[in-house]
C-alpha positions as semicolon CSV with decimal commas, in nm:
position;residue;x (nm);y (nm);z (nm)
1;X;5,663;11,098;11,290
2;X;5,325;11,113;11,106
3;X;5,404;11,472;11,017
4;X;5,742;11,359;10,879
5;X;5,579;11,103;10,651
6;X;5,326;11,363;10,540
7;X;5,615;11,590;10,425
8;X;5,733;11,323;10,184
9;X;5,458;11,421;9,942
10;X;5,580;11,781;9,940
11;X;5,915;11,688;9,780
12;X;5,861;11,593;9,415
13;X;6,205;11,435;9,371
14;X;6,171;11,216;9,684
15;X;5,815;11,117;9,590
16;X;5,934;11,017;9,245
17;X;6,226;10,816;9,386
18;X;6,001;10,629;9,627
19;X;5,755;10,561;9,349
20;X;6,028;10,418;9,118
21;X;6,160;10,199;9,405
22;X;5,816;10,056;9,481
23;X;5,742;9,998;9,108
24;X;6,074;9,811;9,052
25;X;6,021;9,600;9,367
26;X;5,675;9,512;9,236
27;X;5,823;9,402;8,910
28;X;6,065;9,182;9,104
29;X;5,783;9,020;9,304
30;X;5,580;8,956;8,982
31;X;5,885;8,788;8,823
32;X;5,925;8,563;9,131
33;X;5,600;8,392;9,033
34;X;5,673;8,329;8,666
35;X;5,776;7,957;8,645
36;X;6,061;7,812;8,441
37;X;5,932;7,590;8,146
38;X;5,929;7,213;8,178
39;X;5,875;7,183;8,554
40;X;5,617;6,984;8,751
41;X;5,522;7,255;8,998
42;X;5,331;7,035;9,243
43;X;5,615;6,783;9,275
44;X;5,871;7,062;9,322
45;X;5,656;7,235;9,584
46;X;5,620;6,910;9,775
47;X;5,996;6,858;9,763
48;X;6,071;7,203;9,907
49;X;5,802;7,162;10,171
50;X;5,996;6,864;10,301
51;X;6,320;7,066;10,280
52;X;6,206;7,342;10,518
53;X;6,464;7,422;10,783
54;X;6,749;7,304;10,560
55;X;6,995;7,501;10,350
56;X;6,755;7,488;10,055
57;X;6,488;7,649;10,276
58;X;6,732;7,926;10,370
59;X;6,821;7,983;10,006
60;X;6,452;7,995;9,919
61;X;6,398;8,259;10,188
62;X;6,668;8,490;10,034
63;X;6,508;8,444;9,689
64;X;6,162;8,532;9,821
65;X;6,009;8,192;9,750
66;X;6,135;8,200;9,385
67;X;6,347;7,886;9,421
68;X;6,066;7,664;9,556
69;X;5,860;7,760;9,248
70;X;6,173;7,754;9,021
71;X;6,067;8,088;8,875
72;X;6,279;8,290;8,634
73;X;6,429;8,458;8,945
74;X;6,509;8,131;9,119
75;X;6,883;8,209;9,158
76;X;6,796;8,546;9,316
77;X;7,063;8,806;9,369
78;X;7,321;8,566;9,531
79;X;7,534;8,519;9,218
80;X;7,582;8,898;9,207
81;X;7,676;8,904;9,575
82;X;7,921;8,615;9,526
83;X;8,078;8,793;9,231
84;X;8,112;9,114;9,439
85;X;8,286;8,917;9,714
86;X;8,533;8,760;9,466
87;X;8,612;9,098;9,308
88;X;8,666;9,263;9,647
89;X;8,899;8,986;9,755
90;X;9,091;8,999;9,427
91;X;9,132;9,374;9,466
92;X;9,369;9,308;9,757
93;X;9,567;9,050;9,555
94;X;9,574;9,179;9,195
95;X;9,755;9,517;9,148
96;X;9,545;9,612;8,839
97;X;9,223;9,584;9,035
98;X;9,377;9,772;9,322
99;X;9,470;10,058;9,087
100;X;9,116;10,064;8,944
101;X;8,970;10,088;9,294
102;X;9,175;10,407;9,354
103;X;9,084;10,572;9,019
104;X;8,757;10,712;9,141
105;X;8,437;10,692;8,937
106;X;8,598;10,548;8,625
107;X;8,768;10,270;8,814
108;X;8,448;10,194;9,003
109;X;8,256;10,155;8,680
110;X;8,518;9,917;8,546
111;X;8,505;9,698;8,859
112;X;8,121;9,703;8,836
113;X;8,152;9,579;8,477
114;X;8,379;9,291;8,587
115;X;8,128;9,212;8,865
116;X;7,851;9,182;8,605
117;X;8,056;8,941;8,393
118;X;8,131;8,734;8,700
119;X;7,758;8,730;8,791
120;X;7,672;8,586;8,448
121;X;7,946;8,319;8,477
122;X;7,837;8,212;8,822
123;X;7,468;8,207;8,714
124;X;7,552;7,975;8,423
125;X;7,746;7,742;8,658
126;X;7,467;7,735;8,919
127;X;7,204;7,702;8,646
128;X;7,369;7,389;8,504
129;X;7,399;7,242;8,854
130;X;7,031;7,306;8,930
131;X;6,916;7,172;8,593
132;X;7,118;6,846;8,636
133;X;6,995;6,810;8,993
134;X;6,628;6,866;8,901
135;X;6,638;6,580;8,653
136;X;6,715;6,339;8,933
137;X;6,458;6,478;9,177
138;X;6,118;6,320;9,247
139;X;5,822;6,421;9,454
140;X;5,696;6,230;9,761
141;X;5,479;6,010;9,535
142;X;5,766;5,930;9,301
143;X;5,659;6,166;9,026
144;X;5,935;6,334;8,824
145;X;6,002;6,702;8,884
146;X;6,128;6,751;8,524
147;X;5,863;6,663;8,264
148;X;6,101;6,614;7,965
149;X;6,466;6,572;8,083
150;X;6,748;6,625;7,844
151;X;6,982;6,887;7,700
152;X;6,695;7,100;7,569
153;X;6,560;7,138;7,925
154;X;6,907;7,207;8,063
155;X;6,988;7,479;7,813
156;X;6,650;7,647;7,849
157;X;6,682;7,636;8,229
158;X;7,035;7,782;8,225
159;X;6,930;8,055;7,981
160;X;6,619;8,140;8,181
161;X;6,785;8,146;8,526
162;X;7,088;8,345;8,397
163;X;6,863;8,604;8,231
164;X;6,657;8,627;8,543
165;X;6,964;8,695;8,761
166;X;7,093;8,957;8,518
167;X;6,753;9,128;8,518
168;X;6,746;9,134;8,902
169;X;7,098;9,281;8,896
170;X;6,975;9,551;8,659
171;X;6,674;9,618;8,883
172;X;6,901;9,659;9,187
173;X;7,127;9,903;9,005
174;X;6,827;10,106;8,884
175;X;6,688;10,127;9,239
176;X;7,023;10,248;9,368
177;X;7,063;10,506;9,095
178;X;6,703;10,628;9,037
179;X;6,524;10,520;9,356
180;X;6,593;10,537;9,726
181;X;6,812;10,308;9,929
182;X;7,055;10,032;9,828
183;X;6,890;9,835;9,547
184;X;7,052;9,494;9,612
185;X;6,974;9,515;9,984
186;X;6,611;9,620;9,913
187;X;6,562;9,324;9,677
188;X;6,675;9,083;9,954
189;X;6,456;9,280;10,197
190;X;6,154;9,242;9,969
191;X;6,215;8,866;9,934
192;X;6,230;8,817;10,314
193;X;5,931;9,039;10,393
194;X;5,720;8,864;10,131
195;X;5,733;8,546;10,335
196;X;5,635;8,705;10,669
197;X;5,254;8,674;10,626
198;X;5,278;8,304;10,551
199;X;5,519;8,256;10,841
200;X;5,279;8,425;11,085
201;X;4,982;8,223;10,954
202;X;5,179;7,894;10,989
203;X;5,291;7,985;11,338
204;X;4,932;8,047;11,453
205;X;4,817;7,731;11,276
206;X;5,077;7,532;11,474
207;X;4,940;7,685;11,792
208;X;4,577;7,618;11,697
209;X;4,651;7,247;11,626
210;X;4,841;7,207;11,949
211;X;5,183;7,139;11,787
212;X;5,312;7,459;11,951
213;X;5,208;7,565;12,299
214;X;5,090;7,921;12,376
215;X;5,383;7,957;12,613
216;X;5,632;7,890;12,332
217;X;5,451;8,134;12,104
218;X;5,471;8,404;12,370
219;X;5,835;8,326;12,431
220;X;5,922;8,349;12,063
221;X;5,733;8,679;12,035
222;X;5,911;8,827;12,337
223;X;6,245;8,698;12,209
224;X;6,191;8,857;11,864
225;X;6,090;9,193;12,014
226;X;6,394;9,182;12,242
227;X;6,622;9,104;11,947
228;X;6,467;9,392;11,749
229;X;6,528;9,635;12,031
230;X;6,883;9,508;12,075
231;X;6,963;9,538;11,705
232;X;6,834;9,899;11,691
233;X;7,032;9,988;12,002
234;X;7,355;9,838;11,863
235;X;7,306;9,982;11,513
236;X;7,278;10,334;11,660
237;X;7,577;10,284;11,887
238;X;7,890;10,490;11,822
239;X;8,240;10,537;11,965
240;X;8,316;10,906;11,937
241;X;8,687;11,006;11,922
242;X;8,732;11,372;12,019
243;X;8,910;11,596;11,770
244;X;9,034;11,953;11,818
245;X;9,128;12,197;11,540
246;X;9,394;12,463;11,605
247;X;9,318;12,824;11,519
248;X;9,458;12,957;11,198
249;X;9,471;13,318;11,082
250;X;9,428;13,367;10,710
251;X;9,424;13,736;10,621
252;X;9,178;13,898;10,859
253;X;8,984;13,576;10,924
254;X;9,037;13,319;11,197
255;X;8,967;12,955;11,102
256;X;8,942;12,646;11,324
257;X;8,945;12,638;11,695
258;X;8,639;12,419;11,725
259;X;8,595;12,081;11,894
260;X;8,435;11,794;11,706
261;X;8,456;11,414;11,699
262;X;8,500;11,114;11,466
263;X;8,193;10,889;11,495
264;X;8,296;10,522;11,466
265;X;7,990;10,291;11,442
266;X;7,995;9,965;11,632
267;X;7,870;9,794;11,319
268;X;8,043;9,976;11,034
269;X;7,985;9,700;10,785
270;X;7,608;9,690;10,824
271;X;7,422;9,381;10,689
272;X;7,701;9,293;10,445
273;X;7,879;9,023;10,660
274;X;7,579;8,793;10,712
275;X;7,472;8,827;10,347
276;X;7,825;8,754;10,222
277;X;7,866;8,467;10,468
278;X;7,537;8,310;10,366
279;X;7,626;8,346;10,001
280;X;7,961;8,170;10,039
281;X;7,812;7,879;10,238
282;X;7,510;7,848;10,005
283;X;7,702;7,821;9,681
284;X;7,884;7,488;9,731
285;X;7,614;7,345;9,959
286;X;7,328;7,411;9,717
287;X;7,512;7,248;9,431
288;X;7,595;6,948;9,658
289;X;7,222;6,906;9,735
290;X;7,157;6,816;9,373
291;X;7,435;6,554;9,338
292;X;7,314;6,205;9,425
293;X;7,639;6,084;9,588
294;X;7,642;5,975;9,952
295;X;7,950;6,168;10,068
296;X;7,841;6,479;9,881
297;X;7,497;6,459;10,045
298;X;7,669;6,429;10,385
299;X;7,864;6,746;10,314
300;X;7,543;6,921;10,212
301;X;7,373;6,818;10,536
302;X;7,671;6,929;10,742
303;X;7,660;7,271;10,579
304;X;7,285;7,306;10,654
305;X;7,150;7,537;10,927
306;X;7,163;7,387;11,276
307;X;7,472;7,177;11,227
308;X;7,791;7,263;11,414
309;X;8,006;7,289;11,094
310;X;7,757;7,541;10,946
311;X;7,762;7,743;11,273
312;X;8,143;7,754;11,288
313;X;8,184;7,852;10,923
314;X;7,900;8,108;10,945
315;X;8,044;8,279;11,253
316;X;8,394;8,265;11,111
317;X;8,283;8,427;10,781
318;X;8,083;8,692;10,959
319;X;8,381;8,796;11,173
320;X;8,613;8,793;10,870
321;X;8,379;9,009;10,655
322;X;8,317;9,252;10,943
323;X;8,690;9,333;10,950
324;X;8,739;9,305;10,574
325;X;8,450;9,534;10,481
326;X;8,536;9,787;10,754
327;X;8,894;9,803;10,620
328;X;8,757;9,878;10,274
329;X;8,515;10,157;10,372
330;X;8,723;10,324;10,643
331;X;9,096;10,402;10,606
332;X;9,254;10,543;10,930
333;X;9,563;10,662;10,737
334;X;9,349;10,888;10,513
335;X;9,151;11,018;10,807
336;X;9,476;11,098;10,991
337;X;9,626;11,272;10,688
338;X;9,313;11,487;10,636
339;X;9,312;11,586;11,004
340;X;9,680;11,683;10,990
341;X;9,621;11,879;10,671
342;X;9,355;12,102;10,829
343;X;9,527;12,133;11,166
344;X;9,324;11,878;11,357
345;X;9,454;11,644;11,630
346;X;9,327;11,403;11,889
347;X;9,407;11,530;12,244
348;X;9,701;11,334;12,384
349;X;9,792;11,177;12,045
350;X;10,057;11,310;11,808
351;X;9,943;11,388;11,454
352;X;10,038;11,164;11,164
353;X;10,117;10,797;11,207
354;X;10,044;10,778;11,589
355;X;9,695;10,917;11,515
356;X;9,634;10,658;11,241
357;X;9,754;10,376;11,474
358;X;9,525;10,503;11,752
359;X;9,221;10,518;11,529
360;X;9,298;10,173;11,390
361;X;9,329;10,034;11,743
362;X;8,997;10,176;11,850
363;X;8,831;10,070;11,525
364;X;8,958;9,714;11,560
365;X;8,817;9,686;11,917
366;X;8,471;9,810;11,832
367;X;8,465;9,605;11,507
368;X;8,535;9,291;11,711
369;X;8,245;9,385;11,938
370;X;8,023;9,449;11,635
371;X;8,127;9,115;11,478
372;X;8,039;8,928;11,800
373;X;7,703;9,113;11,814
374;X;7,615;9,022;11,452
375;X;7,719;8,658;11,505
376;X;7,506;8,633;11,823
377;X;7,203;8,781;11,648
378;X;7,238;8,546;11,352
379;X;7,318;8,229;11,544
380;X;7,166;8,250;11,891
381;X;6,797;8,257;11,787
382;X;6,860;7,951;11,569
383;X;7,022;7,767;11,864
384;X;6,734;7,851;12,097
385;X;6,468;7,754;11,845
386;X;6,648;7,430;11,763
387;X;6,669;7,351;12,129
388;X;6,294;7,396;12,174
389;X;6,229;7,209;11,847
390;X;6,001;7,484;11,717
391;X;6,023;7,579;11,350
392;X;6,019;7,959;11,315
393;X;6,078;8,140;10,989
394;X;6,192;8,486;11,099
395;X;6,534;8,400;11,230
396;X;6,828;8,618;11,335
397;X;6,980;8,669;10,990
398;X;6,650;8,771;10,830
399;X;6,569;8,998;11,125
400;X;6,906;9,168;11,105
401;X;6,878;9,226;10,730
402;X;6,521;9,360;10,751
403;X;6,596;9,602;11,036
404;X;6,925;9,712;10,892
405;X;6,790;9,780;10,542
406;X;6,483;9,958;10,687
407;X;6,703;10,188;10,903
408;X;6,933;10,261;10,609
409;X;6,642;10,345;10,379
410;X;6,472;10,564;10,636
411;X;6,800;10,744;10,698
412;X;6,831;10,823;10,322
413;X;6,472;10,944;10,308
414;X;6,534;11,171;10,605
415;X;6,852;11,306;10,443
416;X;6,650;11,402;10,137
417;X;6,387;11,572;10,356
418;X;6,645;11,763;10,560
419;X;6,816;11,880;10,245
420;X;6,486;12,044;10,143
421;X;6,454;12,212;10,488
422;X;6,178;11,979;10,608
423;X;6,178;11,816;10,947
424;X;6,272;11,452;10,962
425;X;6,059;11,170;11,106
426;X;6,156;11,269;11,456
427;X;6,164;11,627;11,595
428;X;6,455;11,539;11,821
429;X;6,754;11,348;11,706
430;X;6,830;11,192;11,374
431;X;6,816;10,844;11,234
432;X;7,180;10,733;11,213
433;X;7,233;10,549;10,888
434;X;7,506;10,312;10,787
435;X;7,722;10,557;10,601
């Protein structure tokens, strides 16, 4: 593996792509520490310290700590993800969007443009909600979070937060196009990883003060290592459908006759379902947190992590998006038609529609298993930690995102290395990516 990393420096294009990715991620982390004007930073930090373990704490985790400081990147990338979800759902309903999705590169660019417009609109809505909520917030000592409330503060806050989200969106697109890996996923990855050192320090501090026993610390460490191993095992899992190609004689050449397979991943959708599910739950709940009405506050608390309503909605959205995203990226009918076109067939299954139905049946079964696996990873650690009463930052959702994005990025790096005739990270086997 060390030799594989050493070979990265021998490929100028790959080295340039990795350098651009690291540079843009560094720009994102710098922006996460630039505060929005007109905020009492100490009072806001004290408020968020008391909100740890709630939905606001989870939102702050995805923004890499930018929300607790109300930096220019406080909204993070979640408005873009929410806009992407809305556009993908509307693609199934609106014929115009469905036609665009089938027009190749030109249609994809048009849908991306609509997604950007939706991101700006959602950012403006969330920015107004946050600005109104901040004016009514006070620190533990009663000090106001907003120094000079009014429409000037609201407009500046909305403009700043919307511009910050648009800039993050641009950074993500630049990483995807010019760097390595998926830009949006890497931005979320960077935000989560940035909080790991503080989480480790706080965990050891709880142990040193006696608030957490050594046994609980060892148990949490073993559980995290076990979940990591389980995630890697499941992410590399495949269901291989055997395919045979009949021999064809074209002129003096004989084509086909080989045996191959269709690799169906257990988790075809990757880290998209938990990210989408978190985004959908966060949007109404975060706005509700800033509205000083009793029943609205009750709804916000019910949608917070650890509550049964949040668990049910979270698992339900994860299962839904596992099937929804898999249906978008993998079409059994197209696979069946391509196999029939080139003389391929599944042993024991007739070509054409029966083949498509068989592939769809197998895909639905393994997608259900993948959805249950993702739900368990995202929810079970939270349940166990809540039962023990131990606050622990690196939960199941964050762990799944970090490992998934890391494996996807490593797979893309290895693909670049193999295309230049260099060995990958491992001499035997290949890192199976999410594509």
